[in-house]
KENUDO-87608 format. One record per residue: x, y, z of N, C-alpha, C in turn; residue in three letters. Coordinates in pm, whole numbers, padded with zeros to 5 digits, always signed. Layout:
residues N
XYZXYZXYZAla;...
***
This chain:
residues 386
+01346-00827+02296+01263-00805+02174+01318-00907+02086Met;+01214-01007+02052+01264-01109+01979+01282-01085+01818Thr;+01354-01127+01740+01377-01112+01606+01242-01162+01542Asp;+01238-01073+01450+01083-01109+01357+01125-01182+01238Leu;+01048-01277+01203+01111-01367+01097+01076-01298+00979Pro;+01165-01316+00853+01127-01247+00722+01094-01353+00621Leu;+00958-01402+00647+00923-01501+00515+00894-01426+00383Pro;+00925-01506+00283+00935-01491+00135+00804-01405+00108Ser;+00801-01292+00050+00675-01196+00025+00598-01313-00076Ala;+00681-01399-00151+00625-01460-00264+00503-01596-00206Lys;+00517-01616-00081+00429-01703-00031+00271-01657-00029Ala;+00206-01738-00068+00073-01668-00098+00001-01635+00025Ala;+00042-01723+00132-00028-01717+00267+00061-01685+00377His;+00182-01652+00317+00298-01585+00422+00273-01464+00466Gly;+00379-01409+00537+00366-01267+00590+00454-01186+00525Val;+00422-01100+00438+00513-01011+00376+00577-00910+00499Ala;+00463-00856+00534+00513-00722+00663+00470-00777+00791Ile;+00549-00810+00879+00511-00823+01020+00448-00693+01066Pro;+00365-00686+01128+00272-00572+01186+00288-00550+01348Arg;+00325-00660+01388+00339-00670+01560+00482-00644+01608Ala;+00493-00539+01668+00623-00513+01722+00607-00505+01890Tyr;+00741-00532+01952+00744-00554+02097+00894-00425+02143Gln;+00870-00391+02256+00972-00307+02291+01063-00408+02373Cys;+01187-00379+02415+01293-00430+02478+01234-00476+02624Ile;+01135-00386+02680+01070-00396+02785+00939-00488+02802Cys;+00930-00531+02695+00789-00627+02657+00689-00561+02623Gly;+00669-00419+02623+00538-00356+02592+00529-00359+02431Gln;+00371-00367+02398+00369-00400+02262+00386-00250+02215Gln;+00444-00215+02092+00455-00101+02030+00391-00105+01893Val;+00375+00001+01812+00313+00004+01698+00382+00066+01591Phe;+00358+00048+01477+00417+00107+01366+00448+00262+01364Phe;+00351+00321+01409+00389+00472+01391+00458+00518+01530Arg;+00487+00447+01606+00542+00507+01752+00693+00516+01736Asn;+00724+00628+01783+00872+00652+01789+00957+00659+01927Ser;+00856+00629+02038+00920+00595+02180+00788+00508+02270Arg;+00864+00425+02313+00767+00318+02428+00721+00427+02494Cys;+00584+00394+02537+00518+00465+02629+00552+00408+02781Leu;+00595+00271+02783+00622+00205+02895+00748+00249+02948Ala;+00851+00244+02881+01005+00263+02926+01073+00383+02861Cys;+01007+00457+02781+01042+00581+02723+01177+00549+02637Glu;+01202+00409+02563+01291+00364+02497+01250+00439+02373Ala;+01371+00481+02279+01356+00543+02141+01327+00427+02076Pro;+01241+00445+01950+01212+00328+01881+01215+00410+01722Leu;+01268+00290+01656+01268+00327+01491+01245+00220+01405Gly;+01207+00269+01285+01154+00164+01174+01281+00138+01081Tyr;+01312+00006+01089+01408-00023+00971+01364-00109+00843Ala;+01350-00055+00734+01260-00098+00627+01331-00222+00594Pro;+01478-00251+00562+01500-00345+00518+01494-00486+00609Ser;+01470-00445+00749+01425-00544+00848+01292-00590+00850Leu;+01192-00488+00795+01060-00467+00798+01041-00480+00965Arg;+01076-00390+01030+01050-00406+01188+01080-00270+01257Gly;+00995-00247+01378+00998-00148+01439+01098-00182+01570Leu;+01185-00115+01607+01302-00165+01705+01332-00058+01806Tyr;+01345-00118+01922+01426-00022+02036+01556+00006+02004Pro;+01601+00167+02040+01734+00185+01994+01811+00238+02107Leu;+01928+00232+02098+02024+00279+02194+02117+00381+02118Glu;+02190+00471+02168+02263+00584+02104+02388+00484+02073Ala;+02439+00546+01957+02560+00457+01878+02669+00573+01945Gly;+02806+00535+01904+02929+00582+01960+02956+00723+01872Pro;+02891+00742+01776+02917+00894+01717+02794+00958+01709Glu;+02781+01102+01687+02664+01195+01748+02580+01148+01639Pro;+02443+01143+01670+02322+01136+01603+02313+00979+01513Asp;+02377+00893+01586+02371+00767+01544+02308+00672+01638Thr;+02244+00573+01585+02172+00465+01691+02198+00341+01634Trp;+02206+00261+01753+02210+00094+01729+02087+00024+01779Arg;+02048-00066+01709+01932-00138+01721+01913-00251+01814Ile;+01845-00241+01894+01848-00321+02021+01743-00438+01997Val;+01783-00598+02023+01698-00697+01986+01689-00754+01865Gly;+01816-00735+01757+01798-00792+01670+01974-00809+01653Asn;+02024-00927+01678+02180-00955+01688+02238-00943+01558Asp;+02167-00954+01456+02253-00938+01316+02264-00788+01274Ala;+02176-00695+01341+02178-00579+01302+02258-00492+01420Ala;+02272-00519+01505+02330-00471+01662+02442-00386+01647Ser;+02525-00465+01549+02658-00378+01513+02656-00265+01428Ala;+02540-00259+01368+02531-00155+01274+02496-00029+01292Leu;+02525+00088+01246+02473+00215+01300+02390+00270+01183Leu;+02272+00338+01241+02180+00386+01179+02172+00529+01221Tyr;+02108+00646+01142+02037+00747+01148+01922+00788+01163Arg;+01847+00881+01220+01728+00913+01217+01715+00983+01072Arg;+01575+00971+01034+01537+01045+00943+01526+01207+00962Cys;+01573+01314+00865+01549+01430+00892+01425+01475+00927Ala;+01324+01411+00884+01160+01432+00918+01122+01414+01023Asn;+01215+01339+01126+01172+01292+01269+01125+01444+01337Phe;+01213+01531+01317+01182+01654+01392+01087+01758+01340Thr;+01044+01719+01207+00938+01802+01149+00792+01753+01169Thr;+00694+01824+01100+00549+01769+01131+00531+01652+01081Ala;+00619+01600+00979+00604+01463+00922+00619+01338+01050Ala;+00690+01380+01122+00688+01286+01261+00746+01139+01187Ser;+00840+01151+01110+00906+01026+01050+00964+00949+01142Cys;+00924+00834+01183+01023+00720+01287+01104+00637+01216Asn;+01120+00647+01073+01200+00558+01015+01358+00601+01012Trp;+01429+00472+00998+01577+00493+01023+01649+00491+00896Leu;+01759+00568+00859+01817+00563+00741+01929+00429+00752Ile;+01938+00358+00669+01992+00231+00656+02151+00236+00649Glu;+02233+00170+00702+02387+00213+00698+02448+00216+00553Pro;+02369+00142+00487+02415+00114+00310+02358+00249+00227Asp;+02297+00331+00317+02246+00467+00244+02338+00572+00245Asp;+02466+00563+00258+02547+00661+00267+02543+00780+00185Ala;+02482+00748+00039+02456+00860-00060+02338+00933-00014Ala;+02278+00902+00073+02125+00983+00113+02138+00976+00254His;+02222+01049+00310+02217+01064+00457+02132+01144+00537Pro;+02028+01204+00464+01941+01288+00543+01790+01227+00542Asp;+01755+01177+00452+01615+01143+00429+01611+00982+00408Leu;+01489+00922+00479+01487+00769+00468+01431+00737+00339Cys;+01417+00609+00320+01343+00547+00191+01219+00590+00161Lys;+01123+00629+00240+00998+00685+00222+01007+00831+00197Ala;+01065+00919+00286+01082+01046+00273+01172+01102+00147Cys;+01235+01050+00105+01309+01074-00015+01244+01060-00134Arg;+01109+00977-00136+01020+00983-00258+00976+01142-00276Leu;+00960+01225-00182+00911+01335-00163+00975+01426-00269Asn;+00882+01504-00386+00942+01598-00478+00926+01713-00424Arg;+00760+01730-00383+00717+01870-00351+00603+01852-00196Thr;+00657+01933-00100+00601+01922+00002+00475+02017+00027Ile;+00389+02048+00126+00321+02155+00162+00388+02244+00209Pro;+00346+02381+00169+00387+02500+00255+00378+02499+00405Asp;+00509+02462+00451+00506+02462+00631+00489+02590+00698Leu;+00501+02704+00620+00492+02832+00686+00336+02836+00731Ser;+00247+02760+00680+00110+02750+00693+00055+02671+00787Cys;+00046+02700+00910+00008+02615+01045-00105+02510+00988Ser;-00201+02535+00893-00311+02449+00862-00261+02350+00800Glu;-00122+02336+00733-00075+02228+00637-00004+02103+00718Asn;+00024+02176+00841+00120+02056+00927+00055+01937+00949Leu;-00063+01949+01020-00143+01818+01052-00185+01740+00935Pro;-00223+01801+00837-00241+01746+00711-00141+01668+00623Leu;-00027+01718+00650+00117+01672+00572+00137+01537+00675Trp;+00131+01549+00785+00170+01448+00905+00084+01321+00857Gln;-00077+01362+00826-00164+01241+00770-00118+01158+00638Asn;-00071+01276+00561-00034+01227+00422+00095+01127+00428Leu;+00196+01148+00528+00327+01086+00540+00285+00958+00602Glu;+00202+00977+00705+00166+00821+00776+00126+00730+00706Arg;+00042+00761+00594-00025+00684+00516+00092+00626+00429Ala;+00157+00719+00381+00277+00693+00267+00350+00606+00305Lys;+00418+00613+00467+00499+00544+00492+00437+00386+00543Arg;+00311+00364+00550+00240+00237+00564+00251+00176+00425Arg;+00218+00252+00326+00218+00213+00186+00354+00172+00149Leu;+00455+00241+00173+00608+00195+00113+00655+00100+00193Val;+00636+00078+00326+00666-00039+00414+00623-00154+00339Ser;+00495-00164+00279+00433-00284+00208+00503-00314+00084Gln;+00542-00222+00014+00577-00232-00115+00711-00272-00103Leu;+00795-00253+00001+00923-00298+00040+00909-00437+00061Ile;+00832-00468+00132+00783-00616+00187+00768-00693+00086Gly;+00704-00666-00033+00641-00732-00125+00763-00761-00219Leu;+00875-00694-00208+00980-00669-00315+00954-00612-00422Gly;+00866-00514-00420+00860-00415-00540+00977-00335-00579Leu;+01004-00263-00682+01089-00156-00664+01035-00040-00603Pro;+01116+00021-00508+01085+00143-00470+01195+00233-00446Val;+01223+00318-00564+01337+00426-00581+01303+00561-00607Lys;+01362+00669-00531+01296+00821-00555+01350+00842-00717Ser;+01231+00907-00795+01260+00971-00894+01333+01065-00876Lys;+01331+01165-00744+01432+01279-00743+01564+01253-00738Val;+01592+01141-00668+01746+01121-00636+01807+01013-00657Val;+01722+00886-00694+01771+00768-00724+01790+00710-00872Glu;+01638+00733-00912+01604+00686-01067+01525+00768-01117Asp;+01586+00874-01175+01522+00981-01245+01434+00945-01393Pro;+01457+00799-01416+01384+00769-01541+01273+00696-01506Asp;+01273+00608-01425+01165+00503-01376+01140+00498-01217Arg;+01212+00589-01156+01153+00612-01011+01009+00658-00994Gly;+00978+00667-00827+00876+00722-00818+00898+00829-00720Leu;+00784+00956-00733+00806+01085-00657+00654+01130-00614Ala;+00661+01200-00513+00527+01276-00484+00522+01421-00465Tyr;+00414+01455-00511+00370+01620-00516+00257+01596-00435Asp;+00277+01663-00310+00169+01703-00223+00140+01847-00248Phe;-00008+01874-00300+00001+02010-00347-00143+02058-00263Leu;-00161+02171-00268-00310+02232-00209-00319+02362-00315Arg;-00464+02335-00318-00536+02460-00406-00483+02589-00359Arg;-00483+02687-00425-00433+02815-00417-00548+02920-00455Leu;-00604+03015-00375-00705+03083-00405-00686+03125-00531Pro;-00815+03126-00608-00843+03159-00744-00760+03052-00861Gly;-00734+02932-00805-00659+02848-00885-00749+02729-00903Gln;-00718+02676-01017-00829+02529-01031-00786+02435-00904Pro;-00867+02335-00905-00837+02240-00785-00756+02150-00845Arg;-00685+02087-00735-00542+02002-00754-00634+01864-00766Val;-00567+01803-00885-00614+01672-00912-00521+01563-00887Leu;-00568+01492-00800-00486+01367-00759-00467+01247-00867Thr;-00357+01227-00913-00333+01132-01021-00175+01100-01019Gly;-00143+01021-01159-00003+00985-01172+00018+01006-01322His;+00141+01049-01343+00204+01072-01470+00338+01046-01481Val;+00387+00934-01535+00509+00882-01550+00607+00883-01430Arg;+00523+00816-01316+00645+00801-01201+00618+00941-01090Gly;+00530+01041-01149+00527+01140-01053+00331+01126-01001Ile;+00320+01118-00855+00198+01080-00842+00184+01211-00739Ile;+00053+01331-00769-00006+01399-00693-00085+01384-00601Thr;-00112+01427-00493-00207+01386-00405-00244+01532-00355Ile;-00392+01569-00371-00467+01665-00304-00425+01674-00166Asp;-00376+01791-00080-00349+01793+00033-00491+01766+00131Leu;-00571+01857+00051-00744+01831+00125-00793+01699+00143Glu;-00722+01608+00075-00769+01473+00072-00726+01436+00241Glu;-00649+01482+00286-00582+01477+00436-00681+01530+00537Ala;-00795+01593+00503-00859+01651+00613-01007+01591+00584Asp;-01029+01530+00722-01143+01432+00732-01277+01461+00658Asp;-01289+01579+00714-01421+01668+00686-01446+01667+00515Val;-01337+01718+00460-01335+01738+00284-01337+01590+00224Phe;-01249+01493+00294-01271+01355+00230-01404+01310+00255Arg;-01480+01338+00396-01584+01241+00372-01715+01308+00296Glu;-01717+01453+00276-01775+01526+00176-01787+01471+00039Arg;-01642+01477+00023-01633+01389-00127-01686+01262-00124Ala;-01654+01191-00031-01704+01032-00055-01859+01030-00064Arg;-01928+01106+00007-02088+01100-00019-02101+01178-00146Val;-02053+01281-00176-02109+01328-00305-02099+01252-00412Ala;-01974+01180-00422-01957+01080-00526-02002+00940-00513Met;-02079+00908-00395-02145+00781-00380-02031+00702-00367His;-01955+00707-00292-01834+00607-00271-01851+00548-00127Glu;-01832+00417-00134-01868+00339-00004-01736+00355+00079Pro;-01633+00379+00004-01472+00396+00070-01395+00493+00024Tyr;-01323+00569+00108-01243+00704+00066-01166+00724+00166Arg;-01022+00673+00194-00934+00683+00249-00817+00743+00216Thr;-00711+00798+00286-00577+00842+00237-00498+00738+00182Leu;-00490+00631+00261-00438+00503+00207-00472+00402+00102Leu;-00615+00453+00095-00650+00403-00028-00614+00482-00157Gly;-00602+00615-00141-00568+00705-00257-00419+00657-00296His;-00345+00630-00184-00204+00583-00210-00192+00439-00295Phe;-00271+00384-00219-00251+00251-00294-00319+00254-00452Arg;-00415+00312-00462-00455+00321-00612-00361+00360-00693His;-00315+00512-00648-00227+00573-00742-00114+00491-00786Glu;-00046+00438-00669+00079+00382-00682+00045+00249-00767Val;-00072+00208-00792-00125+00103-00899-00102+00155-01021Gly;-00143+00289-01063-00092+00327-01183+00042+00331-01231His;+00117+00369-01138+00275+00352-01129+00321+00234-01149Tyr;+00282+00124-01094+00342-00013-01124+00298-00058-01289Tyr;+00185-00030-01319+00127-00055-01443+00239+00000-01532Trp;+00239+00141-01552+00353+00186-01616+00531+00141-01595Trp;+00535+00109-01469+00669+00068-01446+00703-00088-01466Arg;+00621-00178-01441+00639-00332-01473+00562-00386-01597Leu;+00449-00320-01618+00368-00405-01716+00376-00341-01857Ile;+00357-00240-01858+00356-00169-01994+00489-00200-02071Met;+00494-00263-02167+00612-00293-02248+00681-00411-02234Gly;+00619-00496-02123+00661-00623-02079+00603-00721-02151Ser;+00659-00853-02113+00598-00965-02174+00461-00969-02096Asp;+00420-00911-01998+00275-00907-01931+00208-00815-01972Trp;+00226-00738-02056+00144-00625-02149+00022-00674-02207Gln;+00035-00774-02289-00078-00830-02360-00177-00919-02287Asp;-00099-00993-02192-00177-01059-02114-00267-00974-02010Ala;-00195-00867-01959-00291-00786-01871-00395-00702-01955Gly;-00385-00685-02072-00495-00611-02155-00603-00719-02169Arg;-00575-00838-02193-00681-00947-02201-00767-00960-02088Arg;-00702-00914-01959-00756-00933-01821-00835-00802-01799Val;-00794-00696-01837-00829-00577-01772-00912-00492-01890Phe;-00875-00530-01997-00928-00431-02136-00790-00359-02183Gly;-00811-00325-02308-00715-00233-02381-00698-00110-02327Asp;-00580-00075-02263-00559+00040-02185-00523+00188-02299Asp;-00552+00140-02418-00526+00226-02527-00652+00308-02580Arg;-00763+00270-02512-00877+00348-02538-00870+00473-02461Gln;-00957+00588-02534-00935+00724-02504-00961+00745-02348Asp;-00874+00759-02271-00892+00774-02120-00978+00879-02094Tyr;-00951+01021-02136-01008+01129-02124-01177+01104-02171Ala;-01198+01057-02277-01345+01027-02316-01389+00920-02241Ala;-01327+00843-02178-01407+00727-02080-01408+00781-01948Ala;-01332+00881-01911-01364+00941-01766-01472+01031-01778Leu;-01484+01094-01902-01612+01212-01926-01742+01108-01901Lys;-01723+01017-01991-01841+00920-02017-01904+00884-01843Gln;-01800+00816-01785-01839+00761-01685-01885+00837-01553Gly;-01835+00984-01586-01886+01093-01480-02037+01138-01529Tyr;-02037+01124-01656-02165+01187-01695-02291+01095-01700Arg;-02260+00961-01711-02369+00844-01708-02354+00775-01616His;-02269+00740-01504-02213+00633-01421-02169+00515-01462Gly;-02185+00412-01384-02115+00301-01436-02229+00216-01503Pro;-02180+00103-01586-02267+00038-01643-02365-00033-01546Pro;-02505-00092-01582-02576-00146-01495-02535-00282-01403Ala;-02438-00365-01473-02391-00485-01423-02246-00450-01391Asp;-02188-00333-01330-02082-00343-01315-02015-00439-01185Trp;-02124-00448-01112-02066-00546-00976-02063-00684-01009Ala;-02087-00723-01138-02077-00862-01177-01916-00874-01257Gln;-01849-00757-01260-01707-00774-01343-01608-00709-01282His;-01639-00616-01165-01541-00501-01132-01530-00506-00973Phe;-01438-00465-00917-01415-00445-00787-01484-00335-00715Val;-01497-00242-00809-01595-00108-00746-01633-00045-00885Ser;-01713+00049-00860-01786+00125-00976-01685+00205-01046Ala;-01597+00253-00986-01494+00331-01040-01409+00239-01181Tyr;-01372+00122-01097-01303+00034-01196-01348+00032-01341Ala;-01468+00039-01350-01545+00022-01482-01534+00130-01589Ser;-01484+00234-01544-01465+00362-01623-01362+00337-01728Val;-01250+00280-01695-01126+00248-01812-01075+00139-01751His;-00962+00043-01843-00880-00058-01785-00785-00021-01709Pro;-00729+00127-01719-00638+00166-01633-00679+00166-01485Phe;-00804+00242-01460-00869+00231-01303-00926+00088-01295Glu;-00945+00011-01381-00958-00141-01361-00846-00205-01256Asp;-00747-00172-01325-00608-00212-01286-00586-00150-01142Trp;-00567+00001-01143-00569+00049-01010-00627+00004-00907Ala;-00782-00011-00933-00874-00058-00846-00848-00184-00779Glu;-00810-00263-00878-00773-00405-00842-00639-00428-00786Ser;-00559-00325-00794-00420-00344-00725-00419-00284-00588Trp;-00518-00169-00540-00538-00128-00438-00587-00238-00345Ala;-00740-00317-00397-00778-00420-00355-00677-00511-00279His;-00593-00549-00374-00485-00634-00363-00379-00614-00225Tyr;-00373-00495-00232-00258-00436-00119-00347-00433+00016Leu;-00494-00397+00007-00568-00399+00088-00577-00543+00163His;-00588-00646+00084-00602-00793+00113-00454-00823+00190Leu;-00352-00786+00136-00220-00822+00189-00190-00789+00328Arg;-00209-00634+00347-00184-00569+00444-00264-00617+00564Asp;-00410-00626+00536-00496-00693+00626-00469-00802+00687Thr;-00422-00898+00609-00414-01052+00626-00274-01030+00731Leu;-00178-00961+00672-00043-00965+00758-00069-00902+00918Asp;-00136-00809+00919-00180-00768+01050-00241-00879+01124Thr;-00348-00905+01070-00418-01018+01135-00324-01113+01199Ala;-00265-01191+01088-00170-01272+01138-00062-01265+01235Ile;-00017-01141+01224+00082-01126+01302+00042-01098+01459Ser;-00083-01044+01452-00132-01006+01584-00218-01166+01648Phe;-00196-01256+01567-00253-01379+01602-00408-01402+01600Gly;-00463-01316+01493-00608-01308+01487-00674-01400+01371Ile;-00759-01492+01391-00802-01569+01307-00955-01592+01305Ala;-01029-01591+01202-01174-01602+01188-01180-01738+01210Pro;-01324-01761+01275-01363-01897+01293-01390-01975+01158Met;-01360-02124+01178-01360-02214+01077-01520-02203+01005Gln;-01515-02200+00865-01651-02195+00813-01651-02314+00713Val;-01773-02346+00686-01791-02459+00590-01756-02438+00475Asp;-01726-02540+00390-01649-02527+00231-01746-02449+00147Ser;-01893-02444+00202-01954-02394+00100-01940-02229+00074Glu;-01878-02176+00218-01886-02055+00190-01731-02007+00101Ser;-01679-02110+00060-01554-02079-00017-01588-02078-00149Glu;-01623-01991-00215-01715-02004-00348-01637-01966-00447Ser;-01491-01936-00449-01410-01938-00550-01305-02057-00541Phe;-01279-02104-00679-01198-02205-00692-01121-02201-00816Gly;-01015-02307-00855-00925-02283-00963-00989-02250-01094Val;-01103-02263-01133-01148-02217-01261-01164-02054-01251Pro;-01164-02010-01168-01173-01860-01150-01043-01814-01165Asp;-00947-01855-01139-00787-01801-01115-00757-01744-01287Leu;-00682-01645-01284-00627-01614-01406-00536-01727-01484Trp;-00458-01777-01408-00385-01888-01470-00429-02010-01394Trp;-00494-02093-01438-00551-02218-01374-00437-02320-01338Thr;-00319-02321-01419-00211-02421-01387-00102-02344-01294Asp;-00138-02226-01237-00042-02181-01153-00006-02284-01030Asp;+00089-02327-01007+00133-02414-00887+00112-02363-00757Pro;+00109-02223-00719+00047-02170-00622-00073-02111-00612Gly;-00193-02185-00723-00314-02120-00707-00376-02179-00608Gly;-00377-02273-00556-00448-02319-00424-00412-02231-00312Asp;-00276-02196-00284-00248-02109-00184-00300-01965-00194Ala;-00319-01944-00334-00374-01810-00355-00513-01799-00295Phe;-00593-01912-00338-00742-01910-00311-00750-01933-00161Leu;-00667-01997-00087-00675-02012+00051-00664-01881+00113Glu;-00558-01788+00062-00548-01647+00113-00674-01551+00101Met;-00739-01592-00027-00838-01517-00061-00970-01562+00009Leu;-00988-01673+00065-01105-01700+00137-01074-01648+00268His;-00953-01669+00337-00922-01606+00470-00945-01476+00462Arg;-00918-01387+00354-00969-01267+00361-01104-01236+00340Trp;-01179-01295+00288-01325-01295+00278-01396-01300+00442Ile;-01307-01425+00519-01346-01465+00655-01344-01338+00724Gln;-01206-01289+00717-01145-01184+00794-01236-01077+00801Ile;-01267-01030+00668-01332-00888+00650-01474-00912+00679Thr;-01547-01035+00680-01691-01042+00730-01677-01023+00887Gly;-01581-01079+00949-01578-01070+01121-01558-00916+01158Val;-01436-00845+01075-01420-00709+01080-01543-00602+01055Met;-01627-00649+00951-01759-00568+00912-01855-00582+01051Asn;-01849-00682+01085-01952-00724+01216-01895-00629+01332Glu;-01757-00606+01350-01696-00545+01462-01710-00394+01445Met;-01710-00357+01294-01745-00191+01278-01865-00175+01303Ser;-01964-00250+01270-02111-00248+01285-02154-00228+01445Arg;-02065-00298+01518-02083-00319+01683-02066-00185+01722Ala;-01945-00103+01675-01919+00021+01693-01999+00159+01617Met;-02098+00096+01532-02177+00192+01479-02121+00266+01373Gly;-02007+00205+01305-01918+00246+01179-01945+00188+01053Gln;-01901+00248+00971-01913+00219+00837-01858+00077+00800His;-01851-00003+00717-01825-00140+00702-01672-00135+00687Asp;-01612-00213+00753-01475-00210+00722-01413-00235+00589Phe;-01478-00323+00530-01448-00363+00405-01609-00360+00310Tyr;-01613-00250+00261-01790-00212+00202-01795-00294+00050Pro;-01728-00371+00036-01719-00423-00115-01754-00594-00127Phe;-01815-00659-00222-01831-00791-00273-01751-00814-00389Val;-01676-00918-00371-01586-00947-00492-01660-01039-00575Leu;-01672-00973-00713-01718-01075-00811-01644-01168-00850Pro;-01692-01278-00921-01605-01385-00977-01493-01342-01077Arg;-01533-01235-01147-01430-01199-01262-01334-01117-01183Arg;-01342-01046-01058-01237-00989-01001-01119-01079-00970Ala;-01166-01202-00927-01084-01296-00868-00960-01314-00953Val;-00999-01342-01093-00888-01346-01209-00795-01221-01209Ala;-00861-01093-01187-00775-00993-01178-00666-00984-01074Lys;-00725-01011-00969-00626-01016-00830-00532-01105-00853Leu;-00565-01235-00896-00472-01354-00932-00356-01300-01013His;-00413-01209-01113-00293-01176-01230-00203-01075-01135Phe;-00235-01005-01069-00186-00904-00985-00073-00968-00899Ile;-00136-01088-00833-00069-01166-00745+00058-01230-00807His;+00018-01278-00917+00143-01345-01000+00217-01262-01060Cys;+00200-01139-01090+00314-01033-01150+00382-00985-01022Ala;+00336-00981-00913+00405-00949-00789+00485-01046-00737Val;+00446-01179-00735+00518-01283-00680+00628-01353-00760Ser;+00616-01312-00885+00710-01357-00967+00780-01233-01050Arg;+00801-01117-00972+00855-01001-01025+00997-01016-01070Leu;+01102-01093-00998+01197-01120-01043+01224-01177-01194Pro;+01141-01256-01245+01133-01315-01367+01030-01261-01471Glu;+00986-01143-01440+00875-01077-01495+00900-01068-01661Leu;+01028-01013-01688+01050-00985-01840+01033-01121-01921Pro;+01076-01244-01859+01090-01358-01908+00983-01455-01918Gln;+00869-01405-01830+00747-01496-01782+00663-01514-01920Cys;+00624-01634-01938+00557-01697-02040+00417-01751-01996Lys;+00365-01698-01870+00262-01768-01819+00132-01776-01935Cys;+00061-01868-01917-00053-01872-02020-00144-01809-01982Pro;-00255-01764-02073-00356-01674-02037-00487-01718-02097Val;
***
């Protein structure tokens, strides 16, 4: 297996997370795999290396060495304790994680997991964990802070409660409060989620979408609120001090404004500035991971004429951004690849891969998020014009 390059996540058109992996035998393997189907080699995902690697037994019990990465071959890894649970976690515990010898970077984010004595919960929890691992791998690749509120950073860390409504109890509300993200376990049930999507007239509703949206709320609280970016964020998305409960009630009662599609990435984004940020954040993560996957597998759309590239420098949040052209290139590649993927979905009789149209006003919001993410180390001192 060749070593995978680790380009900077700050490059607008670079790969933050390589998504194509290969076993030592040459067989293609995938992010969720824990064993090669061709040669039976054990596999493990090393988050710091952003790669899935074949493993060989280490010199000590329950230790493993990575095969195919010379820099890591001398290091000893351990499997996450959830490897043998319904979560089926294939992540490795890093050598420098001696303080957390049992759970990987993704699993230690859990504060509450479902009742595993109920067999119905087991496949649902597995679905949740698969989506969460995909999310967390991307967050790490983008250089975002990912620390457990449970065991690493109780003040500013992140944690998950996976809850299910009990008989006679109110329904579980998916949401975020000061680093704690609650996910309704029933959202992991395809039938429940599709019924909810249709009932709420949503074009898109997935587990991964929920995870990306809710973690957007976390990063507003964690990175933007109270920072030098806060005032700029309010000018882009609106004043988040508006009464959230009243706005939500208004949105559910009367629906989105008639012209929402000219200003927001989704109808729900029009409810409140918090939701506009979270929906835009989720779309940004959709964009980056989809392009990372396409690039990793050598997939590129056909060249299109310049008339199709409808967004330009005036649409950016910061028109003097030295990386603005690269961001626009990334955005246009996203539009091209999603157009192709929509046609492929239709060819299989499925819903559109990406059932949204980006309005011009949303481009500035995505660019703001891109600038915040790519300039993260300098965030507190950023004086970018607005």
